Residue, then its C-alpha position, 0 to 999 in steps of 0.5 A: m343032229p349035232l354040228l361038226p366044225i371042221q379044221t385042217d392044217a392042209a388049208p388056211a386057218a379061218i381069219g375070223p370067228y368062223s369054221q373052215a367048214v361045218v358038217a350037218g345033215g349029211f352035207v358039208f358047208c365050206s366057208g369061202q377060200i381065198a388064195m392063201d398058202p396054208a403052210t406060210g399064210a402068204l397070199v399066192e401072187g399072180d393072176v386070177a388063174a393062179q389064185t383060183r388054183q390055190v383057192l380050189t386046192n384049199l377047198a379040196a383040202v377042207l372037203d377031204a377033212s370033212g369026208a367029202q370031195l370035189q366030186t360030191v360038191v352040189k353047189c359053189t359060189v364064186f366071188l370075183k373082184s372083176m367079171d373080166d376074170f370070169q373066163a380065166m377062173n372058169a378054165v381053172y375051175a373046169e380043170f378041178f371039177g372035170e365032167h362034174a358040174p355042180a350048181r354054181a353062182a358067180v358074182e362080181v363084188s367090190r372087195l374081198p378079204r385081203d384084196v384077193d381077186v377070187e373067193i369060192d365057197a361050196i356045199a357038198l355031200c359027205v360020203 
């Protein structure tokens, strides 16, 4: 089965040798998104809630370009610079996912690309 790399201008371009997402076997595997404005390439300023909002907006754009959506996500991984930000991230995450509750891991890491506070990746079912 062929792999289909995904690229959309509605989300930030990859900042390395990888795809925004890859469709394979009826699933889309999304690379981690950070709080970068796709139009300007600038990082969104503000707290982890503001960053999470941009991250999930970017992730939704990549999912849309791949034939999936937030409601078909089966697994997310959340990378946080500090677990002290978990509740603020989680509140915004709940706004985006609503009653849909995909499997998820949340981990604290020492550093993220461009020194952001949060990065989220996802696996979703293509519809």
